[in-house]
C-alpha positions in Angstrom: -7.0 -15.5 -10.2 -8.6 -18.0 -7.8 -7.1 -17.8 -4.3 -5.8 -21.2 -3.4 -2.6 -22.3 -1.8 -1.5 -24.1 -5.0 -2.1 -21.1 -7.0 0.0 -19.0 -4.6 2.8 -21.5 -4.8 2.6 -21.5 -8.6 3.1 -17.6 -8.7 6.1 -18.0 -6.3 7.6 -20.7 -8.3 7.6 -18.5 -11.4 9.8 -15.9 -9.7 11.7 -13.5 -9.7 11.4 -13.9 -5.9 11.2 -17.1 -3.9 10.0 -17.4 -0.3 13.4 -17.2 1.2 15.1 -14.3 3.0 18.1 -14.7 0.7 15.9 -14.2 -2.4 13.7 -11.4 -0.7 16.9 -9.5 0.3 17.4 -8.5 -3.3 14.3 -6.1 -2.9 14.9 -2.5 -3.4 12.6 0.2 -2.1 11.0 2.0 -5.1 12.0 5.5 -5.9 8.3 6.4 -6.4 7.6 5.5 -2.8 10.6 7.6 -1.6 9.2 10.5 -3.4 5.8 10.6 -1.9 6.6 11.4 1.7 3.2 12.1 3.0 0.3 9.7 3.2 -3.2 9.2 4.8 -4.1 6.1 6.9 -7.7 5.5 7.5 -9.1 3.4 10.5 -12.8 2.9 9.8 -14.9 0.0 10.6 -17.6 -1.6 12.8 -15.7 -0.2 16.0 -16.6 3.4 14.6 -20.2 2.7 15.8 -19.6 2.7 19.6 -17.0 5.4 19.0 -15.8 4.8 22.6 -12.2 4.6 23.9 -10.5 3.3 20.7 -10.5 0.8 17.9 -9.7 -1.9 20.5 -13.3 -1.7 21.7 -14.2 -5.1 20.3 -11.5 -6.7 22.4 -11.9 -4.6 25.6 -15.8 -4.9 25.6 -15.2 -8.5 26.6 -12.6 -7.8 29.3 -14.5 -8.0 32.6 -13.9 -4.9 34.7 -12.6 -2.8 31.9 -14.1 0.6 31.1 -15.3 -0.7 27.7 -17.0 -3.7 29.4 -18.8 -1.5 31.8 -19.8 1.1 29.1 -21.1 -1.6 26.9 -23.3 -3.2 29.5 -24.6 0.2 30.6 -25.4 1.5 27.0 -26.1 -1.7 25.1 -26.9 -4.4 27.7 -25.1 -7.6 28.6 -22.6 -9.1 26.0 -24.6 -12.3 25.8 -27.6 -10.3 24.4 -25.7 -7.6 22.4 -22.3 -8.6 21.2 -19.9 -6.9 18.9 -21.5 -8.6 15.9 -24.8 -6.6 16.7 -23.0 -3.4 15.8 -22.7 -4.4 12.2 -26.3 -3.5 11.1 -25.7 0.0 12.7 -22.6 0.5 10.5 -24.5 2.0 7.5 -21.9 4.4 6.2 -24.9 6.3 4.6 -22.8 9.5 4.0 -19.7 7.7 2.7 -18.6 9.6 -0.5 -15.3 8.2 -1.7 -14.8 11.0 -4.2 -15.2 13.6 -1.4 -12.7 11.7 0.8 -10.1 11.6 -2.1 -10.5 15.3 -2.6 -10.0 15.9 1.1 -6.8 13.8 1.1 -5.4 15.5 -2.1 -6.1 19.0 -0.6 -4.2 17.9 2.4 -1.1 17.3 0.4 -1.1 13.6 0.7 0.4 11.5 -2.1 -0.8 8.1 -1.0 -3.6 6.6 0.9 -3.7 3.4 3.0 -7.2 2.3 4.2 -7.5 -0.4 6.8 -8.8 -3.4 4.7 -9.3 -5.6 7.9 -8.7 -4.8 11.4 -8.2 -7.0 14.5 -12.0 -7.3 14.8 -12.1 -9.5 11.6 -14.6 -7.5 9.6 -13.3 -7.0 6.0 -13.9 -3.6 4.5 -14.0 -5.0 1.0 -15.7 -7.6 -1.1 -14.4 -11.0 -0.3 -14.7 -14.6 -1.5 -13.3 -16.0 1.7 -15.8 -14.7 4.4 -19.3 -13.3 4.4 -18.4 -11.0 7.3 -17.6 -8.1 5.0 -18.8 -4.6 4.1 -20.1 -5.7 0.8 -22.4 -8.2 2.2 -23.2 -6.6 5.5 -23.5 -3.2 7.1 -22.8 -0.6 4.3 -23.2 -3.2 1.6 -20.5 -1.5 -0.4 -17.0 -2.4 -1.5 -15.5 0.3 0.7 -11.9 -0.4 -0.2 -12.6 -0.8 -3.9 -14.7 2.4 -4.2 -12.2 4.4 -2.3 -9.1 3.0 -4.1 -10.8 4.0 -7.5 -11.6 7.5 -6.3 -8.1 8.1 -4.9 -6.4 6.8 -8.1 -8.7 9.2 -10.1 -7.1 11.9 -8.1 -3.6 10.7 -8.9 -3.0 9.3 -5.4 -1.1 6.0 -4.9 -3.2 3.4 -3.1 -2.5 0.7 -0.7 -4.1 -1.2 2.2 -3.4 -2.5 5.6 -4.1 -5.9 7.2 -4.3 -6.3 10.9 -5.8 -9.8 10.5 -3.1 -11.8 12.3 -4.1 -10.2 15.7 -7.5 -11.7 15.2 -6.1 -15.0 16.5 -6.5 -13.7 20.0 -8.6 -10.5 19.7 -11.9 -11.8 20.7 -10.6 -14.4 23.1 -11.8 -12.8 26.4 -15.3 -13.4 25.3 -14.9 -17.1 26.1 -14.2 -16.2 29.8 -17.9 -15.4 30.7 -21.4 -15.8 29.4 -21.2 -13.8 26.1 -22.1 -14.3 22.5 -18.6 -15.6 21.8 -18.9 -19.4 22.5 -18.3 -22.8 21.1 -18.5 -24.0 18.5 -16.3 -21.6 16.6 -15.3 -22.6 13.1 -13.2 -21.2 10.3 -15.3 -18.7 8.5 -17.2 -17.6 11.7 -16.8 -13.9 12.5 -15.3 -14.5 16.0 -13.1 -17.5 15.0 -10.7 -18.6 16.5 -10.8 -16.3 19.7 -7.9 -17.9 21.3 -6.3 -17.0 24.7 -4.5 -13.7 24.6 -0.8 -14.3 24.5 2.2 -12.3 26.0 2.7 -9.7 23.2 6.4 -9.4 23.9 7.1 -13.3 23.6 7.7 -14.1 20.0 7.2 -17.8 20.9 4.0 -17.4 23.0 1.4 -20.2 23.1 -1.0 -21.0 21.8 0.8 -20.0 18.6 -1.3 -19.3 15.5 -2.2 -22.6 13.9 -1.5 -23.7 10.3 -5.3 -23.5 9.5 -5.4 -19.9 10.8 -2.2 -18.9 8.9 -3.5 -20.5 5.7 -6.6 -18.4 6.0 -4.5 -15.3 6.7 -2.3 -15.8 3.6 -5.3 -16.4 1.4 -6.9 -13.2 2.6 -3.7 -11.2 2.0 -3.3 -12.5 -1.4 -7.0 -11.9 -2.3 -6.3 -8.2 -1.4 -3.3 -8.1 -3.8 -5.2 -9.8 -6.6 -8.5 -7.8 -6.3 -7.2 -4.3 -5.5 -3.5 -4.3 -6.7 -2.4 -2.1 -3.8 1.1 -0.5 -4.3 1.7 -0.6 -0.5 0.7 -3.2 2.0 1.0 -2.3 5.6 1.1 -4.9 8.4 0.6 -4.3 12.2 3.1 -5.6 14.8 2.1 -9.2 15.6 3.3 -10.5 12.3 6.7 -10.8 14.2 5.5 -14.0 16.0 7.7 -16.8 15.1 4.9 -18.9 13.8 4.1 -16.2 11.1 7.6 -16.1 9.7 7.1 -18.7 7.0 3.9 -17.2 5.8 5.4 -13.8 5.7 8.0 -15.0 3.3 5.3 -16.6 1.1 3.3 -13.4 1.0 6.2 -11.2 0.2 7.3 -13.5 -2.7 3.7 -13.6 -4.0 3.2 -9.9 -3.8 6.5 -8.9 -5.3 6.2 -11.4 -8.0 2.7 -10.3 -8.8 3.9 -6.6 -8.9 6.6 -7.6 -11.3 4.1 -9.4 -13.4 2.0 -6.2 -13.6 5.0 -4.1 -14.4 4.9 -2.2 -11.0 6.9 -2.1 -7.8 5.5 -3.0 -4.5 6.0 -1.9 -1.0 5.5 -3.9 2.3 5.8 -1.9 5.7 6.4 -3.7 8.9 7.3 -3.1 12.6 10.0 -4.3 14.8 12.0 -7.2 13.1 9.1 -9.1 11.6 10.9 -9.1 8.2 14.6 -9.7 7.8 16.1 -6.3 7.4 16.2 -5.2 3.7 13.4 -7.4 2.6 10.6 -4.5 3.1 10.3 -1.1 4.7 10.6 -0.7 8.4 7.9 1.4 10.2 7.9 3.1 13.5 4.5 3.4 15.2 3.7 6.7 16.7 7.3 7.7 16.9 10.6 8.4 14.9 14.3 8.1 14.9 16.6 10.5 16.6 19.2 10.4 13.7 19.2 10.1 10.0 19.1 6.6 8.6 20.9 5.2 5.5 17.8 3.3 4.7 14.3 4.5 4.0 11.6 4.2 6.7 8.1 5.3 7.7 6.3 6.7 10.7 2.6 5.9 11.1 0.8 8.1 13.6 -2.7 9.6 14.0 -4.3 13.0 14.3 -5.5 11.9 17.7 -3.3 10.8 20.6 -5.8 8.4 22.2 -7.3 6.5 19.3 -6.8 5.5 15.7 -10.6 5.5 15.1 -13.2 8.2 15.7 -14.2 8.5 19.3 -16.4 11.1 20.8 -13.6 12.5 23.0 -10.5 12.3 20.7 -7.5 14.2 22.0 -6.3 16.0 18.8 -2.8 17.0 18.0 -2.1 20.5 16.7 -1.4 20.7 13.0 1.8 22.6 13.5 3.3 19.7 15.7 2.3 17.2 12.9 4.0 19.3 10.3 7.1 19.6 12.3 7.2 15.8 12.8 6.8 15.4 9.0 9.7 17.7 8.4 12.0 15.9 11.0 11.1 12.5 9.6 11.7 13.5 5.9 15.1 15.1 6.9 16.1 11.6 8.3 15.2 9.7 5.2 11.6 8.8 6.1 8.0 9.4 5.3 4.8 10.0 7.3 1.6 8.0 7.2 -1.0 10.1 9.2 -4.1 8.5 10.3 -7.7 9.9 10.4 -10.7 8.2 11.7 -14.1 8.8 10.0 -17.5 8.6 11.9 -19.6 5.5 11.4 -21.8 7.4 8.9 -18.8 8.2 6.6 -18.3 11.9 7.7 -15.3 13.3 9.3 -15.2 15.5 12.5 -14.5 19.1 12.1 -11.2 18.6 14.0 -10.0 16.1 11.4 -10.9 18.4 8.5 -9.2 21.5 10.1 -6.0 19.6 10.7 -5.8 18.3 7.2 -6.7 21.8 5.8 -3.7 23.4 7.8 -1.3 20.8 6.7 -2.5 21.1 3.1 -2.0 24.9 3.2 1.5 24.5 4.4 2.3 21.9 1.8 1.0 24.1 -1.0 3.6 26.6 -0.1 6.5 24.4 0.9 5.8 21.1 -0.8 8.9 21.5 -3.1 11.1 21.0 -0.2 9.3 17.8 0.8 8.0 15.8 -2.2 10.9 14.0 -3.9 13.4 15.5 -1.5 16.5 13.5 -0.5 18.8 13.8 2.6 21.6 16.3 2.8 24.9 15.4 4.5 23.2 15.9 7.9 19.5 16.0 8.9 19.7 19.2 11.0 21.1 21.1 13.8 19.9 22.6 17.1 19.5 21.9 20.8 16.2 20.0 20.8 16.7 16.2 21.1 14.1 13.8 19.6 13.1 11.0 21.8 13.6 7.9 19.7 11.2 4.9 19.4 7.5 4.0 19.2 4.7 5.6 21.2 6.7 8.8 21.7 4.5 11.1 19.6 2.7 12.5 22.7 6.1 13.9 24.1 6.3 17.6 23.3 9.4 18.5 21.4 9.6 22.2 22.1 11.7 23.2 19.1 13.5 26.5 19.3 14.5 29.1 16.7 17.9 27.5 16.6 16.6 24.1 15.4 16.8 23.5 11.7 16.3 20.5 9.4 17.6 20.0 5.8 16.6 18.4 2.6 17.8 18.6 -1.0 16.1 18.5 -4.3 16.9 19.5 -7.9 20.2 21.1 -6.9 18.7 23.3 -4.1 19.3 23.0 -0.3 16.3 23.6 1.8 16.5 24.7 5.4 13.4 24.4 7.6 13.4 26.8 10.5 11.4 24.7 13.0 10.2 27.6 15.1 9.8 31.2 14.3 12.3 33.6 16.0 11.0 36.7 17.7 12.8 39.2 15.3 12.8 37.0 12.1 16.5 36.4 12.3 18.1 32.9 12.0 21.7 31.7 12.0 22.3 28.3 10.5 25.7 27.2 11.7 26.0 24.3 9.4 26.2 26.7 6.4 29.1 28.8 7.8 32.2 29.8 5.8 35.5 27.9 6.3 37.3 29.3 9.2 41.1 29.5 9.9 41.0 26.0 11.4 39.5 24.6 8.3 36.9 22.8 10.4 33.8 24.4 8.9 30.9 22.1 7.9 30.2 23.5 4.4 32.6 24.9 1.7 30.1 25.6 -1.0 29.3 29.0 -2.5 25.9 30.4 -1.6 24.4 32.5 -4.5 20.9 33.1 -3.3 18.6 32.6 -0.3 14.7 32.6 -0.8 11.9 32.2 1.6 9.2 29.9 0.3 5.8 31.5 0.2 7.0 35.0 -0.4 8.6 37.2 -3.0 10.8 38.8 -0.4 14.6 38.8 -0.9 15.7 38.3 2.6 18.8 40.0 4.0 21.5 37.3 4.4 25.2 37.1 5.1 27.7 34.4 5.7 30.5 34.1 8.1 32.4 31.6 10.1 29.5 31.5 12.7 27.0 30.4 10.1 24.5 31.6 7.4 22.5 34.5 8.8 19.1 35.3 7.4 16.6 37.9 8.4 13.0 37.7 7.0 9.8 39.6 7.6 7.9 36.3 6.9 6.0 34.9 9.9 4.4 31.5 10.4 3.4 29.2 13.3 4.7 26.3 11.3 8.2 25.7 9.8 9.5 28.5 7.6 11.5 27.1 4.6 14.6 28.8 3.2 15.6 27.7 -0.3 19.4 28.1 -0.6 21.0 28.1 -4.2 24.5 26.8 -4.2 27.4 26.6 -6.6 
């Protein structure tokens, strides 16, 4: 359909959702999304060309005195002569192979894929009728989002997309503070427009607030993504929580949910902080997780690199084992993990990215039955290690011990994740101990069998008041999973 405000209003008017929190509160998280557990996020764009510092290079290269500003002047020259837009012809994506990407993600054990459709820089990674500044008309001259979505769906992967467009309101604003290529006049449709002064990110009422013209453009772009690519999942970054954005969020959610209903599907929106009224979409924790199990479903988004979401030449990569343990902890607490990778500008992946994905995939091949489609048990786990709750905590080393366990259930089985290998292969799960004389034991079920996923071994096990004791010869540098059959 043609993207116009009146057309959007017409879809909303037809229902079943209207653009009010009361109506949107009837939303239910789809079961299919709760089953997927592990997805791939992709930050790839013009910022992948300089491959310096992070994906915030386009903002920071215009901040006088920043390391990005100095790097840019030393390597590319003054910003008035070589601005961010001049990287676009260098973003050729000449080795981009969507089928190979989809195969890589599937082998990693991912079940859904969320490419960044438009980042803060304002360059659209898809064919658009609203702006010429897109990958179909410039740079790669390919509909990156469309091609990748088709390849992933051919592999059976659920596809989504993310929009970080709202932050473009201020993202290029520092370029107006000195002699750069960002200068008046800036009009709607221009690459750098509107380049407003940077707000206080923590003030939900900060000025200058996004204008009606900007928010109309934002809504049209978001609805164009929905209509053109039919994403099952739409991810938004944090600044949609600004007070001026709220009415437009409600419009988009009603439009998206109504279109999904029209197409016979169920849609997911993920958001951060309190951008949406609770219950109207799925909350997301950036680079962090919750300390305790939640009664509602949630998502973590994090990256293989601690320092950046896009490829840079000096990325600080996380060990695959740490990522797997985070995945297990998140799933045990009723969540899912969206793991980011950043391709190089030419469309290839660094060996470190590939190695991490391969390790995760190998573990998931053995232990996936305890993850995919799993649900929470009566408690998420046990053990001495405390998780630091909240965003931007993924760099804190968790230091799990052999007394730390996590639990999931699926198809009548209870799965116990041993978060760290013990020296002698012996584990004691206190939560599965027999009823003691005080009748205060945690679990009264009858255990019939204990298996170790990934081996044909029948481990030695016994059960007493102190817990379920298991001894296994199986060794792994990642969580070992016990499958417990219970009557």
